[in-house]
N, C-alpha and C positions, 0 to 999 in steps of 0.2 A: 234558264231552259235553255241547251245546247239547240243544232240543228238537223239532232234527230231526228224530225219530222212530227214530233209528238203537239207541238201549237206550232201552224203558221202563220203566215203573215203578208203583208204584199211588199212587206222588205224584206224574208226571206223565202219567198215560195219560189224561186229556180234555184234554192240549194236539193243537189241530191241528197238523198235520205236512205240507211234500210229498210224501215219503218212499210211494216204492211198495213195496210188500209184493212178493214175489216165494216162491213155493216149489217146491221139485225133489224131484220121487219115480219112480220106471220109468214112470209116468206121463205124464212130463213132464221129458224131460232136464235139456234147459236151464232152466228156471221161468219160461216165455214167456207174457206177455200174452196169456189164450185159446185157447193153445194145447194142455189137460192133456185126458187124459182121452181121444187123439184114434186110438188102439191099433184096428185092425184084425187081424179074429180069423182067424185061417188065417195062410199064409204073405210076406204083404207089408207087408216091414218097412218101418218107418218112416224117410225119410230123417238127421231129431235124430239117431237112435239109431244111423244107422252115421256120422252125420261124429262124435258122441262115441266113437264103438270101442265099443261094446257089440257082445252078444249078443245076435242073437233069438234063442225059442226061441219056434213053431211051436204045439209043443204044451203049451206057455204058457197058452196064448190059448186052448185049449179048453175049462175050464167057462163060455166066456160064449158057446160054439158057440148057442146057442138066442135070445143076446140082441141078441150084436151090437157095434160097436160104442156105447163110453160105457159098456158093463158091467162095471165091474172085467176090464179086459182083458191088462191087463200091468202089474198089483200089482207086483212085484217083479222083481229081475233074475240069470243066471247068470253066476256068478266060475270063469272055466274054470281046472286046477288047474294053476300054478306061474306064473300071467301077473296080470297090476296091470290093474287096469279104474277107468273115469273117473267119480267120482260127480257133480263139480262141475267148472263150466270157466266160469266167469262173467268176458267182460269191461266192465268197472264200478266204479263206485265206490261202497260200501255197507260195509253186519257182518251178517255171518251172526247170528243170534238166537237157535237153534235146533236141534239135531240129534237128530233118536232113527232108533234103528237096532235089530234083534233079530236075532238067529242064532245056531244051539246051538252050546250053551256047549263043545263038543268042539272049537270049532274057534274060541275067544274070544284063543289066543296062534297062531292060523297065521295069522287073519286081520291083517295092518298093515294101520293106517290113516294117511296121510301129510297135509301142508295146507301148502300154496305160495303165499304173498302178493307180488302184483306183478310175476313174470314171476321170480321166483327160481329158483336152480336148483339152491337145492338147500333140502329140507323145514324147514321151522318147528316140524311135528307131527311126529314121527316114535315111534308108538306100538301093540304089538298093542289090537285092538280093545277083547277085555275088560279089563286094566289101564289102558287111557284113561280106562272107565266104571268103575276102584273095583272091577272085577272077574276079579280075580287064580285064577290056580288054575286054571282053567277049572270049575269053580264057580261055582253064580249065589247072590247075596245081595241083598237089595231095602237101596236104601239113597237116603235119607229127607235127602242134601244140597239145597244154594241152586242152587249151581250142576252138580249131578250130581244123579238122580234113574234109580234103577232098580224096578220095577215088573216085580210076576207078572204076566206069565210072564216075564221075561231081555228087557225092553222097557227099552233104553238112552238116554235123555234126557240131554242138555248144555244146557246155557243160561249156559256161557261167552260175552261175546258178542264180536267176532271181527273187527276193521275189518280191509277193504279199500281201497287208492286208486285201483288201477291194474286190479285183475286178483282172482278168486279161484280155485285153483284143490284140489280134490280126490280121493285115488286112494287106494284101494284094494290090496293083492295078496296071492294066495290062495296059502299056501307052504303046502297039501297037497296029498300024493297026486296028492286027488282032487277033482272041483266038487265048486262047494256050489251046489248049483239054486235057491236060495232066501233071497237076500238080499234082505232090507226095507230100506227105507230115506227120510228125506224129509230136508231141509236149507231150513227157513226162513229166508229174509233180508229183507233190503229193499235195494235202490236208493238210493241218498240221502249225499250230504256226508257228508264225514270231518271230523273240526275239528284241526289241525296239531299239538296235545298228544295226539292218542288212539296208543299205543302196541299192537304188534303182537303177535299170542296165540301163544303154543311152549310145549310141553308135549315130552318126549322121557324116553326110559323108558330102563334102566337094570338089571343081573338082574348079581352074583357067586354065584356056584354052585363049592364054599363060598366063604365071604367067608376070606380068610386069618388065621393066628393073626394077633390082634393088630393088625387092622388095620382103622380107623374104613370105611364103608361108605359109599361116595360115591353121593348122592343125584343131585348136579350139582356141574358143573367149566367151568371154561371162560368165561364169560359174560362180556362185555366189552360196555361200552356201558350205558346210564342208564335204567332201571325198573322192574318190581316183582313180584317174587316173589309167589304169589295159594295156593299148595296143594300139598300132598302128602300121593300114595298109597302104603303098601306093601304089595306080598306076603310073607308071612314066615313061613319052611317052619322049625320046631325040631328042627333035629340033634342038638341034645343035650336031659336031660330037665330042669325045672326052670321056674323064672320065668324069663325070656326078656327080658327089659324095661327093664334098668333102665338101658338107654343113655341119651348125651343127642345132645340131636341141637344142631348149631352150623353160627351162618349167620357166613361172614367174608366182609366188605365193604368193599369199594375201600379195594385194598392193607391188606390184615388181614395179619398173617406167622404164627407159629407159634399166636397165640391170636386166638380171634375175638373180635368186637362181640359176640354174639349163642348167651350157650349155655343149651341148655334143664338141667331135674333128675333130665329121667328118661323112656323112653319112654311109656307111659302118661299122665305127667303131659304130653304134649310136645302128642299126640292125643285130649284134653280129659280121661280118665280119672286112676281112683287106687289106688295098691293093689291093683297085679293088676292094674286091670280089674272080674274078679270077676262081669263080667256083661256079654251083648252090648252094642251102643246101635249108635242112628243116630238126627246132628240136623242143621242146618241147615249148620253148619260145621264138623263134627268130629262122629267115629265109629269104631265096633270093630262091624263089621256082622259077619264071620265070626271065627272060633274056638273053641274049646274053652275054658276054663278048669280044665281037670286038667293042665295043662302036659307033655306025653308028647311024646317023641323020633317025630317026623315028622306034629305037627299045624301044623296048616297055618291062617296068620293072616291077615285084612286089616283093616289099619287107615289113616283120611281125613282129613287138619286141611287146609280150607279157610280161607285168609286173606280174607276179605273185609270186615268188617274193621278187618284189621288189613295190611293189608300193607306187605310187608318192603323198605323205599323203595333203589334202589343207584342210585349215581351215573356207577362208571367198572369195575368188575368186583362179580364173586360163586361163591361156592362155597360149599355146603349136604352136612356131611357128616352123620353116626346111629353113635355107640357100638353096639355088640351086647355085651350084657355081661350072665352069670344069676351063679347064686353057683355055688362049690364048697367044700372042708369047710373047717373051722372059721371059717365066718364072713368067707369072699375071696370078692374078684370073679372073673365067670372069662371072659372070654373068648371070644366063640362064635364058630365056623367055620358057620355057618348059611346058606339057601338065601337071598338075601335080592334081590326084586327091587320096581323103586322105577316112579314116573310125576311129575314133575315138572310143574306149571305155573306158567310166567310170561309179563309183557309185558313188552316194551321195544322199543325205537328201533335198525331196521334199518339198517345189515347184520348177523347174529345171528352168531357162529361156529362153525363147523362139529360139526357134534356126532361125538362118536365111533361105530364102526361097528356095526349092531345084533346081528351075530352072526346063526348062522344056526337053521334051524330046530331044529334038535339043540340049538345052545345055549338055547335056548328055552322044550325040549318041558318039561312037568311029567311027571315021570316018577310 
């Protein structure tokens, strides 16, 4: 990527650019120039709020009734029960640079985030909000990673650059039986040129509960095309006591058959730990921010690894699996039947293969 301003770092932050910075929130739903903070107190619905299809809540504006327009009149939106709400719909060329969201933890699995690039009919990103931000199990955990940052108290941040050439659309589905009356979000992006070799961002959620005996957990499969794999998050519940992380991660690249090109040495090894973790940690590229070290039945763990410095390149196809292995008597491996969910993050050229069906609210529920 060139110094177009699409993706900045400390190394090029001093470079001048023709890129135009924009920011989407409840106070400016299209991120338009000079149109932020225009909501009025009362029942006067903004035209652009109607156009994007969001709900107008008169009672939400009451806190600013003594101050009037420009004084934090519409800082958040309502997500009606059972409905899908559009968060972003921009027709332009550009790059999403930062996403910030905060919600009640009880809705981490109920709110489904989807992203669509350039008028595609199927999403390139589909995941419960909590898991996308490395917070499965409807439980907050601070994450100090480079692309995903979660701060007290439950502030979700994503810094994966997400290019689009013609259009970017982002939606949120509320699968809960009641309304989410306070959904806060900000999407910062630039309108700018996107280079020919800039790939599209993808993320996919999966869950298997329980994992069938002697089967590997599938993190990602069916990817076709060229690209690079850049991250894994796993939410792992023990259904057996004892150490649960002996399994090996495997990356099957470009026509691999029974045997993968990349094969790890253990679950905690892949996530940057060693010898059964022993403590929680969160680092720029890998971490174990959630989970105890007593390894009791029912314990829930959260682990992540981002391949920022070591992206896994593929040119034709990709499949990623993780073994679930513990210990049984006489020093023998035990194939586990745990409750495992994951989010995979990768970049690739479009079109992408159809994602597996996400499953119902009951299929995703944390019980």
